[in-house]
C-alpha positions in Angstrom: 0.0 -0.2 -0.1 2.9 2.2 0.9 4.3 1.5 -2.6 1.4 2.1 -4.8 0.6 5.3 -2.5 3.6 6.9 -3.3 3.7 6.0 -7.5 -0.7 7.4 -7.1 0.8 11.0 -8.4 2.9 9.2 -11.7 0.0 7.2 -12.5 -2.3 10.0 -12.2 0.1 12.3 -14.6 0.2 9.3 -16.9 -3.2 9.7 -17.5 -4.3 12.8 -16.9 -4.5 14.1 -20.3 -6.4 11.3 -22.0 -9.7 12.1 -23.9 -11.6 9.1 -22.5 -14.1 9.8 -20.4 -13.5 6.8 -18.3 -9.9 7.1 -17.8 -10.8 10.8 -16.5 -13.2 9.0 -14.0 -10.6 6.7 -13.3 -8.1 10.0 -12.2 -10.8 11.3 -10.3 -11.4 8.0 -8.1 -7.6 8.1 -7.5 -7.7 10.9 -4.5 -5.1 12.5 -3.1 -3.1 10.2 -0.5 0.0 12.2 0.0 -0.4 12.1 4.0 -1.1 8.3 4.0 1.7 7.4 2.0 4.5 9.6 3.4 3.0 8.0 7.4 3.5 5.0 5.8 6.7 6.0 4.3 7.6 6.8 7.8 6.6 4.4 9.6 7.3 1.2 8.0 10.9 -0.1 6.9 11.9 -0.6 3.2 11.4 -4.5 3.3 9.3 -5.7 6.6 9.2 -8.9 7.5 6.5 -11.2 6.6 4.6 -11.5 9.5 4.2 -9.0 12.4 4.8 -10.7 15.3 8.5 -11.4 15.4 9.3 -7.6 15.2 11.4 -5.2 13.0 8.1 -3.6 11.5 8.5 -0.1 12.1 11.5 2.1 11.4 13.8 3.9 13.8 13.0 7.0 14.7 9.3 6.4 14.6 8.6 6.1 18.1 11.5 7.0 20.9 10.0 4.0 23.3 10.7 1.5 20.4 13.6 2.7 19.8 14.9 2.8 23.6 13.9 -0.7 24.2 15.6 -1.9 21.0 18.6 0.0 22.1 19.0 -1.6 24.7 18.4 -5.0 23.9 20.8 -4.4 20.8 23.7 -3.8 23.0 23.4 -6.5 24.8 25.7 -8.4 23.4 28.3 -6.0 23.9 27.7 -5.9 27.4 28.3 -9.5 27.6 31.6 -9.7 25.5 32.8 -6.9 28.0 31.5 -8.6 31.2 32.8 -12.4 30.0 36.6 -10.2 29.3 36.0 -9.1 33.2 35.2 -12.5 34.5 37.9 -13.6 32.6 40.8 -11.6 34.1 38.9 -11.7 38.1 38.8 -15.4 38.2 41.9 -16.2 36.0 40.1 -19.0 34.0 40.7 -17.9 30.4 38.8 -20.9 29.1 35.4 -19.2 31.0 32.9 -18.0 28.3 29.6 -16.7 28.8 26.3 -18.4 26.7 22.6 -18.5 26.7 19.6 -21.0 26.0 15.9 -20.5 26.0 15.8 -22.8 29.0 18.5 -21.5 31.7 18.8 -18.3 30.1 22.0 -16.5 30.3 25.1 -18.3 31.9 28.5 -18.7 32.8 30.6 -22.1 31.4 33.5 -23.4 33.2 35.5 -26.8 31.9 35.7 -29.5 34.8 39.0 -29.0 35.0 39.0 -25.8 35.8 35.7 -25.7 38.2 37.8 -25.7 41.3 38.3 -22.2 40.7 35.2 -20.9 40.4 34.6 -17.6 42.9 32.7 -18.1 45.4 29.7 -15.5 44.7 29.0 -18.2 41.6 26.2 -19.9 41.8 25.8 -23.3 40.2 22.7 -23.5 37.7 23.3 -26.6 35.6 25.9 -29.5 35.0 26.8 -30.6 31.7 29.3 -33.3 30.5 32.8 -31.8 31.0 31.7 -28.7 32.3 29.5 -26.4 34.7 27.3 -23.7 34.7 27.2 -21.0 36.7 25.0 -17.6 37.7 26.0 -14.1 39.2 23.7 -11.6 40.9 24.4 -9.1 37.9 24.3 -11.5 35.0 20.8 -12.2 36.4 19.7 -9.0 36.5 20.8 -8.2 33.7 19.2 -10.9 32.1 15.6 -9.9 33.4 16.5 -6.2 32.0 17.2 -7.6 28.2 14.1 -9.9 28.5 11.7 -7.7 29.6 13.3 -5.2 27.4 13.0 -7.5 24.1 9.3 -8.8 25.2 8.6 -4.6 25.8 9.5 -3.8 22.4 7.7 -6.9 20.4 4.4 -5.4 22.9 5.0 -1.6 22.1 5.2 -2.8 18.2 1.9 -4.6 18.1 0.0 -1.5 20.0 2.3 0.7 16.8 0.6 -1.6 14.0 -2.6 -1.4 16.0 -2.6 2.5 15.5 -1.2 2.6 12.0 -4.3 -0.2 11.2 -6.8 2.3 12.8 -5.1 5.3 11.2 -6.0 3.6 7.9 -9.3 2.4 8.9 -10.3 6.3 9.2 -9.2 6.4 5.4 -10.8 3.5 4.3 -13.3 4.8 1.7 -10.9 6.5 -0.4 -8.4 4.0 -0.2 -11.0 1.4 -1.2 -11.6 4.1 -4.1 -8.1 4.3 -4.7 -8.0 0.2 -5.4 -10.9 0.2 -7.2 -9.7 2.8 -9.6 -6.4 1.0 -10.0 -7.8 -2.1 -10.8 -9.8 -1.0 -13.2 -6.8 0.7 -15.1 -4.7 -2.2 -14.6 -7.1 -4.0 -16.6 -8.0 -1.9 -19.3 -3.9 -1.4 -19.8 -4.2 -5.2 -20.2 -6.6 -5.2 -22.7 -4.8 -2.2 -24.7 -1.2 -4.0 -24.3 -2.8 -7.2 -25.4 -4.5 -6.0 -28.5 -2.0 -4.1 -29.6 0.8 -7.1 -29.5 -1.7 -9.5 -30.9 -3.6 -7.7 -33.4 -7.0 -8.1 -31.7 -10.0 -6.1 -33.0 -12.5 -4.3 -31.5 -15.9 -6.2 -31.6 -19.2 -5.0 -32.4 -22.1 -5.3 -29.8 -25.3 -5.5 -31.3 -28.9 -5.5 -30.4 -29.6 -8.4 -33.1 -29.5 -12.1 -32.0 -26.3 -14.0 -33.6 -22.8 -14.6 -33.4 -20.6 -14.0 -37.0 -17.0 -13.6 -36.7 -14.5 -13.1 -38.9 -11.0 -15.4 -39.0 -11.7 -16.1 -35.0 -8.1 -17.5 -33.5 -7.8 -18.9 -30.0 -5.9 -16.7 -28.0 -3.7 -19.3 -25.8 -3.4 -22.1 -28.7 -1.9 -19.4 -30.9 0.9 -18.5 -28.4 1.8 -21.7 -27.5 2.1 -23.2 -30.9 5.0 -23.2 -32.9 3.4 -23.1 -36.1 0.8 -20.7 -38.1 -2.3 -20.6 -36.6 -5.2 -21.7 -39.2 -8.4 -18.5 -38.5 -11.6 -19.7 -38.9 -14.8 -18.1 -39.3 -18.1 -18.6 -37.5 -21.6 -18.0 -38.2 -24.8 -18.0 -36.2 -28.0 -16.4 -36.6 -31.5 -16.8 -36.1 -31.5 -19.4 -39.4 -28.6 -21.1 -38.5 -28.8 -21.5 -34.2 -26.7 -25.2 -34.3 -23.9 -26.1 -35.7 -23.1 -29.7 -35.3 -19.0 -30.0 -35.7 -17.6 -33.3 -37.1 -13.9 -34.2 -38.5 -11.0 -36.5 -36.7 -9.6 -35.8 -33.2 -6.8 -33.4 -32.8 -8.4 -31.9 -36.2 -9.4 -28.5 -34.0 -12.7 -29.1 -33.1 -12.3 -28.2 -29.3 -10.0 -25.4 -30.4 -13.0 -23.7 -32.3 -15.9 -24.1 -29.7 -13.8 -22.4 -27.3 -12.4 -19.6 -29.3 -16.0 -19.2 -29.8 -16.8 -18.9 -26.7 -13.3 -16.7 -25.4 -14.0 -14.2 -28.5 -17.6 -14.0 -27.0 -16.4 -13.6 -23.4 -13.9 -11.3 -24.0 -16.5 -9.1 -26.2 -18.5 -9.0 -23.1 -15.8 -7.8 -20.6 -14.9 -4.8 -22.8 -11.6 -6.1 -24.5 -10.9 -6.5 -28.1 -10.8 -9.9 -29.4 -8.6 -12.2 -31.5 -10.5 -12.0 -34.8 -10.9 -10.0 -37.9 -13.8 -9.0 -36.9 -16.4 -9.8 -34.8 -20.6 -8.8 -34.5 -22.0 -10.2 -31.3 -25.7 -10.2 -30.8 -27.1 -10.3 -26.7 -25.9 -13.5 -25.0 -27.1 -14.1 -21.6 -24.5 -16.9 -20.5 -22.3 -19.7 -21.9 -22.7 -23.2 -21.0 -20.1 -25.5 -21.9 -20.0 -29.3 -21.2 -16.4 -30.0 -22.5 -14.2 -32.8 -21.1 -14.9 -35.5 -18.3 -13.7 -36.8 -15.2 -15.0 -39.1 -12.7 -15.8 -37.2 -9.3 -15.1 -40.2 -7.4 -15.6 -38.1 -3.9 -19.0 -37.9 -4.5 -19.1 -41.2 -6.5 -19.5 -40.1 -9.7 -18.9 -41.8 -12.8 -17.2 -39.6 -16.2 -21.1 -40.4 -17.2 -23.1 -39.4 -14.8 -20.6 -36.0 -14.7 -21.2 -35.8 -18.5 -25.1 -36.0 -18.1 -25.0 -33.6 -15.1 -23.6 -31.2 -17.0 -25.9 -31.8 -19.7 -29.3 -32.0 -17.6 -27.9 -28.2 -16.1 -27.1 -26.8 -20.1 -31.1 -28.3 -21.2 -32.8 -26.7 -18.1 -31.3 -23.6 -18.3 -30.0 -22.6 -21.8 -32.4 -19.9 -23.5 -32.4 -18.5 -26.7 -29.5 -15.8 -26.1 -27.6 -18.5 -24.4 -24.0 -19.7 -26.4 -23.9 -23.7 -25.9 -20.7 -26.1 -26.3 -21.4 -29.4 -26.5 -18.0 -31.4 -27.0 -18.7 -35.4 -27.5 -22.1 -36.1 -25.4 -22.6 -39.6 -25.2 -19.1 -41.0 -25.5 -19.2 -42.7 -21.7 -21.8 -45.0 -22.2 -22.6 -47.7 -25.0 -23.1 -46.8 -28.6 -26.6 -46.8 -29.3 -27.4 -45.3 -25.7 -24.7 -42.5 -26.6 -26.3 -41.9 -29.7 -29.4 -41.5 -28.7 -28.7 -39.0 -26.0 -26.6 -37.2 -28.0 -29.2 -37.1 -30.7 -32.1 -36.2 -28.2 -30.0 -33.6 -26.6 -29.3 -31.8 -30.3 -32.6 -31.9 -31.0 -33.8 -30.0 -27.6 -31.1 -27.5 -28.0 -32.2 -26.7 -31.6 -36.3 -27.0 -31.3 -36.6 -26.5 -27.4 -33.9 -24.1 -25.7 -32.8 -22.8 -29.6 -29.5 -22.0 -28.1 -26.7 -20.8 -30.6 -25.0 -24.2 -30.3 -21.3 -25.7 -31.4 -22.1 -29.4 -31.0 -19.0 -31.7 -31.6 -19.7 -35.3 -32.2 -18.2 -38.1 -33.9 -21.8 -39.6 -34.1 -22.3 -39.5 -38.0 -25.4 -40.0 -37.9 -26.0 -36.5 -36.0 -25.3 -35.2 -39.5 -28.5 -35.8 -41.0 -30.1 -33.7 -38.3 -29.5 -30.5 -40.9 -31.6 -32.2 -43.1 -34.9 -32.8 -40.7 -34.4 -29.5 -38.8 -34.3 -26.0 -38.8 -31.3 -24.0 -38.0 -29.0 -26.8 -37.9 -25.4 -27.1 -40.1 -22.9 -29.2 -40.9 -19.5 -28.0 -40.5 -16.3 -30.5 -39.8 -12.7 -29.6 -39.9 -10.7 -31.6 -42.5 -7.5 -33.9 -42.7 -5.6 -35.4 -45.6 -3.9 -38.5 -45.8 0.1 -38.1 -47.1 1.4 -41.3 -47.8 1.0 -42.9 -44.4 0.9 -39.5 -42.3 -1.7 -37.7 -41.8 -2.0 -33.9 -42.1 -4.7 -31.8 -40.1 -5.7 -28.9 -41.9 -7.4 -26.9 -39.1 -9.6 -25.2 -41.2 -13.7 -25.6 -40.8 -15.4 -26.0 -43.9 -19.0 -26.5 -44.4 -21.0 -29.7 -44.9 -20.4 -32.9 -42.4 -16.8 -34.6 -42.9 -16.6 -38.2 -44.0 -14.6 -40.2 -41.9 -13.1 -39.8 -38.2 -9.3 -40.9 -39.2 -9.2 -42.5 -35.5 -6.9 -45.5 -36.5 -4.6 -42.9 -37.9 -4.6 -41.1 -34.5 -3.7 -43.9 -32.9 -1.0 -44.5 -35.3 0.5 -41.3 -34.6 0.2 -41.6 -30.8 2.5 -44.7 -30.5 -0.1 -47.7 -30.8 1.9 -50.7 -31.8 1.4 -51.5 -35.8 0.2 -55.0 -35.4 -2.7 -53.3 -33.0 -3.2 -50.9 -35.5 -3.6 -53.7 -38.2 -5.8 -56.3 -36.5 -7.9 -52.7 -35.9 -8.3 -52.1 -39.7 -8.9 -55.9 -40.4 -11.6 -56.0 -37.9 -13.3 -52.3 -38.9 -13.3 -53.5 -41.9 -15.5 -56.9 -40.9 -17.4 -54.2 -38.9 -18.4 -52.1 -42.1 -19.0 -55.0 -44.3 -21.0 -56.6 -41.7 -23.0 -53.8 -40.8 -23.7 -53.3 -44.5 -25.0 -57.1 -45.2 -27.1 -56.9 -41.8 -28.6 -53.9 -43.4 -29.4 -55.5 -46.4 -30.3 -58.5 -45.2 -32.9 -57.5 -42.4 -35.2 -54.5 -43.6 -36.9 -52.8 -41.0 -40.6 -54.7 -40.6 -43.6 -52.1 -40.7 -45.4 -52.1 -38.0 -48.7 -54.4 -38.3 -51.8 -52.6 -39.2 -54.9 -53.6 -36.9 -58.4 -55.2 -38.2 -60.8 -52.9 -39.3 -63.1 -54.0 -36.4 -60.4 -55.2 -34.5 -60.3 -53.1 -30.8 -57.6 -53.6 -28.2 -58.4 -54.9 -25.5 -57.9 -53.2 -22.1 -56.8 -54.7 -19.0 -58.1 -54.4 -15.1 -54.9 -52.7 -14.2 -55.5 -49.8 -17.0 -59.6 -49.7 -15.8 -58.7 -49.2 -12.5 -55.8 -46.9 -13.1 -58.5 -44.5 -14.9 -60.7 -44.5 -11.5 -57.9 -43.3 -9.2 -56.8 -39.3 -9.1 -53.3 -39.4 -7.8 -53.8 -35.6 -6.6 -56.7 -36.5 -3.9 -54.8 -39.7 -2.8 -52.9 -39.5 1.3 -49.4 -41.3 0.9 -51.3 -44.1 2.8 -54.4 -44.2 0.3 -51.6 -44.1 -2.6 -49.9 -47.1 -1.2 -52.9 -49.0 -0.8 -54.1 -47.9 -4.4 -51.1 -49.6 -5.2 -51.2 -53.2 -3.5 -54.9 -53.1 -5.6 -52.8 -52.8 -9.0 -50.8 -55.4 -8.0 -53.2 -57.9 -7.5 -55.1 -56.9 -10.4 -51.8 -57.5 -12.3 -51.3 -61.2 -11.0 
């Protein structure tokens, strides 16, 4: 606080000539704190200790009483040196020495061979191996004086510290305003520096629903990649509310989705965005269902966590929300996962009507674009070059035609024998699936006869006579037992 307040005048001068109304407001919030800064500069040492309890916080000259107590403690070392030399001369014991420990305090130590020469006014305090330790009245008086001075010095520092806090409390409102102003200026400065250094541009916020991003980039991935980042466009509007994003693993699907969310977020907090241009309509919230992990502490599997997040999105997303859904349904069986992913996508597109990026490896979901309005397909492509797989990282219209799963596995270092076996099994599965589809056409539901009437069971008749809202818990239980008897 001291150092920050001392720099506040320079900070004020550096922005005083800016034409921005916000910066002028910040200058006004900074306020004048010369007296506070001067008080802290006189009170606190240049590099204070981490904790206050051990003392050493206040400068020499700030408090006369503290200086006096410190001087007494500081001069103790010289007193002990002088005392030791005097006792050596008086006793004629050149090996005599004065020491201190926390248990016995100050003492005079004489080796066992010289202990018989100890003066009569020495009082034995402790016997140790090879030496005897003594104390004198003069040494005890000095000990009481020094230890008392140290304790009183720490007590005085605590009182002075409380006084400084009281001094600052009286100025708390002005200090809070200054802190808010400096933190706001810090954020704005960072936004400005990043925008200039990384070629970011100002987004346009509009009342028209939709998101339109030209050559958007992921600010983090772009910085850590050695290769040039491939920018991509994104268009979402009333006629195109959901994009089904397909393509290979490592192709850039998650990066494409995340950069959209980051661009929207940066624009809404007042920063420039990593894109050539961006026009963004009202967005109330950003929902994400990306990544997965067990919550073992709560007994939740990866799939349970995934479904909990999906449920939250389906319950709360609105037509002004941005939703990122990445690989929904992958944590369970193929058919269950596909069914859940399809139903979730349809719900988001037709009921929630949120702006949605839905990344998936279920290519069956690409058929939704032909079945529902507002859904379109895009994909991130990859090209096989010999035995190598090259990721293009460019978003193109339409669905992907394959996932390159085996090629990605090979890139990850899976043994060639395993890849070869997987390739053979994949061909067998694809051929078997095709022959199964040819040999087993879907059976039509049999049509009821003209005069056939469906048989109604006794249980159904009884259920129609029950009004669940009018039952007490006991009556509901009795009704359940009656229905079970009818069913048997």
